C-alpha positions, 0 to 999 in steps of 0.5 A: 500500500502506498504511503500518504506521501506517495499518493498520485495526483488527483484532478478535481472539479471537472478540469485539469486543476492538480491537487496532491496530498503531501501528508495526512492533513495537507494537500498541495496545489502545485503552481499551474496556469497563471498561479504565482504561488502554490496553494495549500489546503488543510484537510484529511481525506474525508474532509477533502472529499467534501471540499472538492464538491464545490469551487473552493479549491479552484478559488484557492488557486485563483487567489494564488494568481494575484500580484505580490502574493507571498508564501502560499494561498491557503485553505483551512479545513472548514473551507467552502465556496465564497465570493472571490476568496473561498470562505476559510481562505488566507493569503498575504501580499507584499507591497514591495512586490506589487501586492494588492488588497481585495474586498473579496478577501475580506468579505461582505461581513467585515470583522464578523467574529466571535467573543466568549464569556465565561461564568461561575454559574454551573449548568445545574444552576442554569437548568431551571432558568434556561427558558427564562434566560433565552426569552430575556436575551431574545427580548433584549437583543434584536435578531433577524434580517435588517433588525435594528435596535429597539430603542433610540437610534444612534445620533450621526455624531455617535456613528462616527465615534463608533467607526473611529473607536470601536469597542472603546466607544462602547465601554465609554458609553457604559457597555462593559468595562475597560478590562474587556478591552484587554481581551479583544483582538487589537484591543477592540479598535483598529487604528487608521479607520476613516469614517469619511471613506464610508458612504452615507448609505452604509452609515444609514444601514448601520445606524440602528444596528449597533447591538444586534445579532443579524441573521444567517449564521449569526447567533448567541449561544449559551453553553457549558464547558464539557471536555478539557484537553489542556488543563493548564491552558483551560485554567489560564482562560478560566474555563472550568468543566460544568461552568456556563459560557456564552458565544456571541457571533456577529459582525458589521451588519448592513454597514459592512455589507455596504462598504464591501459593495461600494468598494467592489465597484471601485476595485474592479475599475482599479484592476483594469486601470492598473493592468491587473489580470484577474482570474475571476472578476470577484477578485477585484483588487488594487495595489496596496500603495494606491489611493483606492487601497488607502480609501478601502482600508479606511472604510474597512477598518471603520466597519471593523470597529463597528463590529467590535462595538456591536459585539461589545454592546451585545455582550453587555446586554447578555450580562444584564439578562443573566443579572436579571434572571439570577437576581445578582450583578453580573460581576458576581456571576463571574461573567468575564470576557475570555476573548474576542476574535475577528474572522473577516479582515485584512491587516498589516502584520510583520512575518518572517518569510524565507528568513527575512522579516516582511511587512505584509497585508494578511487577508483572512476570510473565514479564518481566525488569527492564531498567534503563538505563545510569546507574541506581543499582540497576544494579551499579557494574561495569555502570552504564555499559552498563545492567543485564544482561538474560538471555533463555534459549531452548528447549534446542536453538537459542540464548539471549541476553544483552541490556542495559537501555535508556533507552527501556525505562525510559521505556516499560515501567517498565524491563522487557523480555521473559524468554524465548521464550514458549510457542506449544504447550501441554504436552499438544500438545507431548507429542503432537507428539513421539510415537515420536521418540527425543529423546535421539538428536535432541539428540545429533545437534544436539551437545547432551547432555541429562539429565533426571529424566524424558524426559516433561518433555523432551517437554513442553519440545521446541524447537518448543513455543516461539517462536523466541527470536531473533524475540522478541529482535529485536522487543525490540532493534528496539523499543528496550526492550533491546539485544542483546549476545551470543548463546549456544549450548547444549552440555548441558542438565539438565531436571527 
């Protein structure tokens, strides 16, 4: 029997794109056609059989065709088809080599991300209160398509402050405390945001949406710490078996979507003007040193700050809901922020490539930053274990907490997966659940689900996603993340 390294070429996607398995968890896309760099996809064979069912691998190869790409174009094990870049894609670009920035490499939901709260509450304490808690969270936090905040809208001046200051603005307004900011990627605020580059339409869409979940795969999940894999790291993160947690997954809502829409048009014209050949129009881009790129960074960072503020406000509302149901201040309940990570952004970072430090623009679309122990951008409290990595699952099975590794920093520009990754389209998922009583099914699993519409729940049923345990196993075995703990859902609010 051949070893894994000796497996023959696989030609997939119905064309001549070559794909070679180089070890149990890595698949190489050799340079071919217009590719300027190799591609690399992390997956075991079972996951790759699923991944090859859509255009995600082709998209990894397309990204490798862009000017100034450094290292490899990377696909994570949760990869699936997206706009331009696959969701689960990572790529870095060097301005000194004509590198570019592409809105398709960030996505429509700019700075979509996840934050994790921990508590001193046990699952047994919560059990008789879970229904009332989920009802309270649903009352306090709007969810659903286009849902806006059921209270006074932000003033025009406040919107600008949100775009400039992100989570810092929210804390200054009384949503949380300053300690929270020490546990958010980039401190909850990206420098260089320029609200003047954000269109009036984008601001109008975002104005009523600070502190709202949205729809699609966004959610608030109340869970419990189950299995612990790394006791030292779990202790450092204050995650104790049997204790209640909260995941909050959302982003920049309508504002970020509009920013992406606006700049895709700009970048398509720019690519033509700068003579950039695109393998796919959805990879519209501009040179990193161009005016168009500078304007996009200003707008994209502003949208990212909006997302940080959005999650900060929601976290405060969740804490208030717990306080109301348990009739104690949330501080006494131990509802502290573990960490908040971003999934969709392009950031300037310094990485060592071929033995030389280089300042690169790293695109992560549906991928999580996973910096190693000792890195100065990891919060001081976690620097000895590495950056926390938060991997939500599919509403019904489990979610994971990991930490970043040296291998991730060396191989993937300090990046890893961001979730389970879809294996069914939303339309397919809805067809698969016709005639089923989803609310009853979740209750039988011990999960209280609340939603603005169960049509959204139908699109997000567990079987629509890969098994996140398989995704995380690949990450852990490949060394681009280290498992710390597994969480189990008890209650979920969907849009």
